[in-house]
C-alpha positions in Angstrom: 41.9 -42.4 17.1 44.9 -43.4 19.1 46.2 -39.8 19.1 42.9 -38.5 20.4 43.0 -41.0 23.3 46.6 -40.0 24.2 45.8 -36.4 23.9 42.7 -36.8 26.1 44.8 -38.7 28.6 47.5 -36.0 28.6 44.8 -33.3 28.9 43.1 -35.0 31.8 46.5 -35.6 33.5 47.4 -31.9 33.1 44.0 -30.9 34.5 44.5 -33.2 37.4 47.9 -31.8 38.0 46.5 -28.2 37.9 43.7 -29.2 40.3 46.3 -30.8 42.6 48.5 -27.7 42.3 45.5 -25.5 43.1 44.6 -27.7 46.1 48.1 -27.6 47.3 48.2 -23.8 47.0 44.9 -23.6 48.9 46.2 -25.9 51.7 49.5 -23.9 51.8 47.4 -20.6 52.1 45.3 -22.1 54.9 48.4 -23.3 56.8 50.9 -20.5 56.2 48.9 -17.6 54.7 48.4 -15.6 57.9 52.0 -16.1 58.9 53.3 -15.1 55.5 51.1 -12.0 55.5 52.3 -11.0 59.0 55.9 -11.6 58.1 55.5 -9.5 54.9 53.9 -6.7 56.9 56.7 -6.8 59.4 59.3 -6.7 56.6 57.5 -3.8 54.9 57.5 -1.9 58.3 61.3 -2.7 58.7 61.9 -1.4 55.2 59.9 1.8 56.0 61.9 2.3 59.2 65.2 1.8 57.4 64.2 4.4 54.8 63.2 6.9 57.6 66.6 6.2 59.3 68.5 6.7 56.1 66.7 10.0 55.4 67.3 11.1 59.0 71.0 10.2 58.8 71.4 12.0 55.4 69.8 15.1 56.9 72.1 14.9 60.0 75.2 14.4 57.9 74.3 17.3 55.6 73.8 19.5 58.7 77.1 18.3 60.2 78.9 19.1 56.9 77.3 22.6 56.9 78.4 23.2 60.5 82.0 22.0 59.8 82.1 24.2 56.7 81.0 27.2 58.7 83.5 26.4 61.5 86.3 26.2 58.8 85.3 29.5 57.4 85.1 31.1 60.9 88.6 29.6 61.7 90.0 31.1 58.5 88.5 34.5 59.2 89.9 34.5 62.8 93.3 33.3 61.6 93.4 36.1 59.0 92.3 38.7 61.5 95.0 37.5 63.9 97.6 37.8 61.2 96.4 41.3 60.4 96.5 42.2 64.2 100.1 40.8 64.5 101.1 42.8 61.4 99.6 46.0 62.8 101.3 45.4 66.2 104.6 44.9 64.5 104.1 48.1 62.4 103.2 50.0 65.6 106.2 48.7 67.4 108.4 49.7 64.4 106.9 53.2 64.5 107.5 53.4 68.2 111.1 52.3 67.9 111.7 54.8 65.0 110.2 57.5 67.2 112.4 56.5 70.0 115.4 56.5 67.7 114.6 59.8 66.3 114.2 61.2 69.8 117.6 60.0 70.8 119.3 61.6 67.7 117.7 64.9 68.5 119.5 65.0 71.9 
């Protein structure tokens, strides 16, 4: 019988604690619920803006990398063309000098 009384007391104490906890949660919700929801909405919006900025920056970096890669390829092409032009000019100069030398021997 004594166990039943202590169990009943423990059960009613637990129920009272649950009721108090529920009441405290209700008071907390009444006092701070709107502020909490507003703050959470603002944080969600900030997270969304951060994600949009991150996506935008990633797209811009990818575009920049593509442009730099193209500039590098264009520079290499122009460099190789310049080397070819210099080589051709040297060959033409050599041919002109040979022609001049051959013309001088013929005299």
